[in-house]
N, C-alpha and C positions, 0 to 999 in steps of 0.2 A: 051144297051137294054138287052143283055144276063144276066147281073148282076141283073137287075130289075126283070127278069123272075125268076131267082133263088131265089131272096128275096120273091117274090110273092108265089112261090111254097112252100118254107120252112115255111113261116108264115101261109099259109093255113093249112099245115099239123100240125103245132103247135096248131092252134086254134081248129082243129078238135079233137086233142088229149086231149083237156081240158074237154070234156064230160066224164061222168062216167056212167057205167051200161047202155049204149045205150040211154041215155037221150039226148035231144037236147041241143045244146050249145047256150047260149045267147051271141052273138058277137056284139050287138049294141054298138056304140060308137067308140072311137079311141083306137088303139093298137099300141104301139111302138115295132119295131123289135130290140131286143137286141143282138141276136146271130143267126147264120145260120150254121147248121151242126156242132154245138159245138164251132164255132169260133165267137168271139165278132165282131159286126159290127163296122167298123172303118170308119166313115164318119163325115163330119162336122155337119150333122144333121141326127138323126136316122130316118130310113124309118118308115112311119106311115100309117097304114091301118085304114080307117074309114068306118064302116058299118052303113047304114041307115035303118030305118023301112020300106022304100018303096022297099027294095030288091036290092038297088044299093050299090056299094062300090067305094072307091077311095084309091089309094096308092100314097103317096108323098115320093119320094126317093131323096131328095135334089134338083134336077133340074127337073126331069121327073115326070109326073103325069099320072097315069093309072086309068081308070074308067071302070066299067062294072057292071054286075048284078050277084047276088049270090042267091042260094037256099040252105036251110038246110032241109035235110030229115033224121030224126033220128040223127045219129052221123056222117053223111056225109055232108060236106060243098062243094058245087059245085060252081065254079066261072068261069064266061065267060067274053067275051069282050062286 
């Protein structure tokens, strides 16, 4: 679970950094996590974040599935359980 939390936090930071000049980030759809803290993700299957229009997200990290809600306010992506 600790590794999943690290993946979640790193990917959230990466997604937020994709915005420019304080504009909102369009995160809808599926995103693969390729690296965390500069290190390549080495798993049988890349962790995938999926953001839906209804404000929910899911993260699949090989075996574990994480679900929750998210809110984007300007250039801030807030994710909860």
